[in-house]
N, C-alpha and C positions, 0 to 999 in steps of 0.2 A: 917616368915619375920620380921625383926626388926622394932620397932616403928619409928626409924629415917628414915628407908628406905620407910616406908609407907607414911610418911609425905612429901617425896620428889616428886615433880611433874616431868613431862616429861623433861622440860628444865633443871631441877636440875640433872637428870640422864645424860642428854646429856653433861652438863658441867663437871660432874665427869668423864665421859668416855673420854672427850676431854683432861683433865689434865692427866689422866692415860696414854693416847696415847702419850702425849707430854713428859712425864717422860720416857716412853719407847724409844721414838725417841732420846731423849737426851743421854740416855745410849748407844744406837747404834752408834750415831755420835761420842761420846767420844772414844769408843773402835775403831771405824773406823779410827779416826785420829791417834791413837797410831799405828794401823796396817799400815797406810799410811807412817808414819815416818820410820818404819822399813821394808818397802815393799821389798827392795832389798834383805835383809837377809831372809825374809820370802819366797820370790820367789825362791831363790837359795837353801835354806835348807829344805823347806817344800814341794815345788811343783816340781821344776826341778830335784831334786835328785830321784824322783819317777821313772825316766827313766834310772836309773843307777843300775848295778848289786849289788852294795853295799848297796842298800836300805834295811832297817832292815827286812822287810817282805821277801825279796828274800834271804837274808842271812839265816833266820830261815828255809825257805823252803829247802834250799840247805843242811843245817846242819842236820836237823832232818828227812826230808822226801826224801832227795837226789834228789830233783827237782831243778836243778841249772839253773839260768837265765844267758844267755850271754848278751853281750853289745847290747843294743837296738839301731838299726840304725836309729836314729831320728835326724833330723836337724830342729831347730825352727827358724821361722822368722815372722816378722810382715809386712803385705803388704798394710796396710792403714795408713794414716797420724796420726790418733788418736788412732790406735789400742792398743798400749801399755798403753797409758793414760786411755783409756776406761776400760781396764781390771784391771788396778790398782785401779780404782774407784770401779769396781764391786767386786773385791777381798776384798777391805776394807769394803765395805758395807755388803757383805754377811758374812764376818768374824765378823763384829759387831753384826749382827743378831744372829749368832751361839753362840758367847760368852755371849751375853746378854739374851739369850733365857730364862733362869730361871727367870730373873727379868721381862721380857716381859710377860711370862705366869703368874707370880705372880700378876702383875698389872691387867691382864684380869680376873683372878680368884677372886681377891679382889673385882672387880666390880660386878661379877655374884653372889658371895657367899651370900651376905645379902638377896638376893631374893629367896634363897632356904629354904626348911624346915630343921629342925634340924636333922631329920632322913636322909635326903639326904646329908647333910653336914657330918654327921657321917659316911655314907657309902663311901664317897670319902676322908676320912681323909688322909692327907699326899700326896694328889694328886700332889702338886707342886714338891715335892721331887721325886716321882716315875716317873712323866712325864719327868722331867729334867734328871733323871738317865737313862731312856730308850733312850732319845734323844741323849745324849752324848755317850752312848754305840753304838748307830747306827752310829754316826759320826766317832767313832774310827774304827768300823767295815768297814765302807765305805772307810776310809782313808788308813788303813793298809791291807785290804783284797781286796775289790772290785775294787777300783780305780787303784792300782798298777797292778793287774792282767789284767784289761782292757787296761791300757797303754802298758803293755808288749805284749799283744796279738795284738792289732791294730798297735802298733809301729813296730813290727817285721813281721807282715803279708805282703807278697808281692805276687801279681799275677805272676810277672816276675822279675827276678834279674836285668833286665834292667830298672825297674821303681823304683826310689828312693822315700823314704817318706820324703817330705818336709812339715811339719805341720805348720799351722799358730798358733800363740800364742792363738788366740781366740778359735780355735777348741780344742787345748790341754787343756786350762783352763776350757772350757765349759764341757769337758768330766769329769775332776776331780771334779770341783765345784758342778756340778749337781749330779754326782754319790754320793759324800760324803753327800751333803745336803739331797737328797732324801732317802739315807740310814738312816739318823737320823729320818726323818719323818716316814719311814717304820717301825722302831722299836717301834713306838707308837701304833702299831696294837693291842696289848693286851688291852691298855686303850680304844681304839675305840670299841673293842669287848665287853668290860665290860659295856660301856655306852649304846651300842645298845641292849645288853641283859637286862639292867635295864629298858629301855623304851619299851621292848617287840618286837623289830624288828627282832632280831635273837635269837636263843636258842642254848644251848650247844649241844642238840641232833642234831640240824641241822648241826652244825660244825663237829660233829663226823660222821654224815651220809656222808658228802662230804669230809672226810679226804683224801680218796684215790685220789679224783680229785685234792685236794690241793697239795698233794705230787707230782703228775704228773706236775702240773703247776709250782711248785717250781723248779723241775728238768729242765723243759724247760727254765725257767728264768735263772737258773744257767748256763745252756749250752750256752745261748745267751750272757751273760755278762762276761764269763770267757773263758780262752784259752781252746781249745778242748782236754783236758786231764782229766782223771777221778778224780785225786787228787784235782785239782782246783775246780771242780764242787762239790765235797763232802764238801770241806772247806766252800764254799759259802752256800750250801744247808742246812747243819746241823743247823746253827743259825736261819735260816728262819723257818725251821720246828719246832724248839724249841719254837719260838715265836708263831707259830700257836697252839701248844699244851698248852702253857701258856695262850693263848687267850681262849681256850676251858675251862680251869680251872677257869679263872676269870669270864667268861660268866656264868658258873654254879654258881659261888659264887654270882654274880649279881642277878640271878634268885632266889636263896634262900633268899637273902635279900629283894627282892621285895615281895615274898610270906609272909615273916614275917611282913612286913609293912602293 
């Protein structure tokens, strides 16, 4: 721990944390304002086009895997007075959090880092880069794979042809935003495994032992969030299983580093 950090009392720490949170909030607000200004273009070209057959993910599926998506029979409407305004605000805020994520994590890491030992800092060197990289890979995976497949499945599913799908903008946007954002968080699984292994909560041997259970769980998860066809389930399952294997590798590395320390 640095000498400067040792000399700081509780209120100094609290003040530093407050200003780091303020800087993070300012970054989120600035980006949210930009998203708000261009909200119509973003809504039409980033979110609404996900329900169309010419969405890039559907085009690639049709071209290379011969799984072609037809027009999704979805009609969108807002049935509350402030529905569209509320989701414009929510879209802008969440977009600000996503874009500013590396800066937010850097601010939190900068607050925690001086309180760690040099060996601990060395063990997590480059953590801001790796956390940000995995988070954005998860965001891309959620946006281009999980969310469009979910929209395609739920948008085209009908119990009866006499029942039309009239979705509210809130349910449509909730599905996309939550799916994409949670995919970003889910891709942080290897980092979480590494930290848990470093502090001795889990071991690589434990993860290997329950690998088969994890595979079954991933397949069930993929079956729930994707259309009921094998190709879609495989597309979603493979990256998640790779994350689990990467998590085993980083957990083993964390254990070796702990033994050396």
